[in-house]
VMD Tcl script that draws the C-alpha trace (Angstrom):
set ca {
  {0.48 -0.03 -0.25}
  {1.51 3.52 -0.59}
  {2.51 5.37 1.94}
  {-0.10 8.44 1.61}
  {-2.64 6.10 1.05}
  {-2.29 4.58 4.04}
  {-1.60 7.68 5.88}
  {-5.15 8.69 4.79}
  {-6.96 5.01 5.78}
  {-5.11 5.21 9.23}
  {-6.23 8.67 10.00}
  {-9.79 7.55 9.46}
  {-9.70 4.98 11.03}
  {-12.62 4.15 13.53}
  {-10.16 3.47 16.00}
  {-8.32 6.57 16.69}
  {-11.74 7.80 18.07}
  {-11.11 9.20 21.81}
  {-12.87 7.77 24.63}
  {-16.65 8.52 25.21}
  {-18.62 10.05 28.11}
  {-21.43 8.46 29.29}
  {-25.22 8.89 28.09}
  {-25.78 10.77 31.03}
  {-23.38 13.01 30.51}
  {-24.07 13.37 26.65}
  {-27.51 14.36 27.81}
  {-26.57 16.93 30.33}
  {-24.37 18.57 27.12}
  {-27.52 18.88 25.36}
  {-29.21 20.21 28.07}
  {-26.29 23.00 28.78}
  {-26.50 23.90 24.90}
  {-30.48 24.62 25.43}
  {-30.16 26.59 28.05}
  {-26.86 28.49 26.34}
  {-29.38 29.20 23.25}
  {-31.80 30.64 25.96}
  {-34.44 27.76 26.35}
  {-35.85 26.34 29.23}
  {-35.24 22.42 29.42}
  {-37.60 21.71 31.65}
  {-40.64 23.06 29.91}
  {-42.75 20.29 28.41}
  {-41.67 20.31 24.65}
  {-38.30 20.08 26.00}
  {-38.22 17.43 28.70}
  {-37.42 14.59 26.33}
  {-35.04 16.52 23.55}
  {-31.50 15.61 25.43}
  {-32.69 11.95 25.55}
  {-33.76 11.90 21.34}
  {-30.95 14.06 20.45}
  {-28.31 11.91 21.88}
  {-30.41 8.69 19.90}
  {-30.05 10.85 16.97}
  {-26.56 11.08 17.43}
  {-26.19 7.54 17.80}
  {-27.38 7.04 14.01}
  {-26.68 10.29 12.38}
  {-22.98 9.57 13.26}
  {-22.86 5.97 13.33}
  {-20.18 5.71 11.10}
  {-17.33 6.16 14.47}
  {-18.64 2.40 15.12}
  {-17.97 1.04 11.82}
  {-14.52 0.22 9.81}
  {-15.03 1.31 6.00}
  {-12.24 -1.66 5.49}
  {-13.88 -4.21 6.68}
  {-16.73 -3.26 4.44}
  {-14.72 -3.98 1.52}
  {-12.83 -7.64 2.07}
  {-15.22 -9.68 0.39}
  {-14.62 -9.49 -3.32}
  {-15.26 -11.62 -6.45}
  {-12.80 -12.92 -8.87}
  {-15.06 -14.56 -11.51}
  {-15.73 -11.78 -13.75}
  {-15.20 -13.14 -16.98}
  {-12.00 -10.95 -17.35}
  {-13.67 -7.71 -17.24}
  {-11.07 -4.55 -16.56}
  {-13.37 -1.90 -17.16}
  {-14.19 0.76 -15.07}
  {-16.87 0.25 -12.76}
  {-19.09 3.32 -11.77}
  {-21.50 3.95 -9.23}
  {-23.37 7.53 -9.62}
  {-25.57 9.43 -7.60}
  {-25.06 8.10 -4.13}
  {-27.12 10.14 -1.75}
  {-25.54 11.29 1.44}
  {-26.09 13.27 4.43}
  {-22.74 14.17 6.24}
  {-22.34 17.03 8.85}
  {-19.25 20.10 8.84}
  {-16.43 19.45 11.44}
  {-15.99 22.92 11.52}
  {-19.87 23.82 12.57}
  {-21.58 20.42 12.69}
  {-24.54 21.23 10.40}
  {-25.65 19.16 7.26}
  {-23.47 18.82 3.89}
  {-25.90 17.11 1.74}
  {-24.68 16.00 -1.76}
  {-24.04 12.70 -4.01}
  {-20.96 10.85 -4.39}
  {-19.72 8.97 -7.83}
  {-17.15 6.43 -7.29}
  {-15.26 4.75 -9.97}
  {-12.45 1.78 -9.93}
  {-10.69 -0.42 -12.99}
  {-10.51 -3.75 -11.76}
  {-7.60 -5.65 -11.33}
  {-8.53 -9.12 -11.38}
  {-11.27 -8.52 -8.25}
  {-14.39 -6.61 -8.34}
  {-17.05 -5.26 -5.37}
  {-20.14 -5.84 -4.42}
  {-21.69 -2.38 -5.58}
  {-23.60 -1.68 -2.62}
  {-20.39 -1.98 -0.70}
  {-19.08 0.97 -2.77}
  {-22.48 3.25 -1.41}
  {-22.12 1.66 1.94}
  {-18.31 3.09 2.15}
  {-19.72 6.52 1.30}
  {-22.03 6.11 4.19}
  {-19.65 5.12 6.81}
  {-17.69 7.88 5.85}
  {-20.18 10.18 5.85}
  {-21.56 9.61 8.99}
  {-18.74 11.15 10.78}
  {-17.91 15.17 10.94}
  {-16.27 15.68 7.74}
  {-14.62 17.87 5.53}
  {-15.53 17.23 1.87}
  {-11.89 17.29 0.98}
  {-11.04 14.80 3.31}
  {-14.27 12.62 3.03}
  {-13.14 12.54 -0.77}
  {-9.63 11.38 -0.28}
  {-10.75 8.82 2.06}
  {-13.47 7.19 0.15}
  {-10.70 6.91 -2.75}
  {-7.59 5.68 -0.21}
  {-9.86 3.02 1.33}
  {-10.77 1.28 -1.54}
  {-7.55 1.62 -3.63}
  {-6.09 0.04 -0.65}
  {-8.95 -2.77 0.10}
  {-9.04 -3.60 -3.67}
  {-5.66 -2.47 -5.09}
  {-7.09 -1.51 -8.68}
  {-5.46 -0.05 -11.28}
  {-6.93 2.94 -10.51}
  {-9.47 4.87 -8.46}
  {-11.64 7.77 -9.12}
  {-13.92 10.15 -6.77}
  {-16.19 13.01 -6.99}
  {-18.20 14.26 -4.54}
  {-20.70 17.41 -4.95}
  {-22.33 18.95 -2.13}
  {-24.10 21.84 -0.37}
  {-22.92 23.05 2.65}
  {-25.20 24.18 5.20}
  {-22.73 26.16 7.13}
  {-22.60 28.30 4.20}
  {-26.54 28.63 2.98}
  {-27.76 28.32 6.72}
  {-25.30 30.91 8.37}
  {-22.38 33.35 7.09}
  {-22.79 33.97 3.67}
  {-25.83 32.29 3.07}
  {-25.45 31.06 -0.54}
  {-28.24 28.95 -0.84}
  {-27.96 26.67 -3.79}
  {-24.11 26.72 -4.52}
  {-22.65 23.81 -4.17}
  {-18.45 22.32 -4.20}
  {-17.12 19.73 -6.09}
  {-13.88 18.04 -4.81}
  {-12.25 15.08 -6.79}
  {-9.63 12.26 -6.06}
  {-8.00 10.28 -8.54}
  {-5.72 7.18 -7.89}
  {-3.55 4.95 -10.03}
  {-4.54 5.00 -13.72}
  {-7.40 7.84 -13.40}
  {-4.27 10.44 -11.95}
  {-1.98 9.29 -14.76}
  {-3.88 9.25 -17.68}
  {-5.74 12.48 -18.21}
  {-7.66 10.51 -20.95}
  {-9.53 8.39 -18.11}
  {-9.96 11.25 -16.05}
  {-11.75 13.05 -19.19}
  {-14.18 9.49 -19.45}
  {-14.78 9.19 -16.29}
  {-16.08 12.53 -15.66}
  {-18.08 12.60 -19.05}
  {-19.87 9.32 -17.66}
  {-20.90 11.07 -14.84}
  {-23.04 13.62 -16.88}
}
mol new
graphics top color blue
foreach p $ca { graphics top sphere $p radius 0.5 }
foreach p [lrange $ca 0 end-1] q [lrange $ca 1 end] { graphics top cylinder $p $q radius 0.2 }
display resetview
């Protein structure tokens, strides 16, 4: 595995997450935030909010409890010699910005060129979902998805494009509704061959 790829995968590993506080501590933190914004946690509509928020966070940020590399351990070799591009387009995801903890809503497009082994198509979508269910920057998420597929499958090339709207720009700050950000990551043949990059981009459209 290339040293750069290894570094990306290791830094994104769920095992690097620090020890978590208890559920009770997490719920108490939500109550503090409610009081900080000017609310009264004891009023009827908010009595159960800390519990609900913590339960929702378990699902929204469930990517910390999953290891993407483990999802990719099962591959298939009986593919009749297929070695052309495999592309999964328009994988919907919702992540959260690590700077403001507000949503990043977008689509991922992931392609690879097999070298004797292929993945189950659902595994690609699951990898995107796992990384999305962590606090992210779009740039880092793009690199993580590409790097873990490259490391697990050792294909001839990997290409990832993510296009997303950031609520930290739409809901606050400059409030530019509808703007989108596009990031790409290319490994192997997609990085070395501009024609393959162009083919990937044209197939997305």
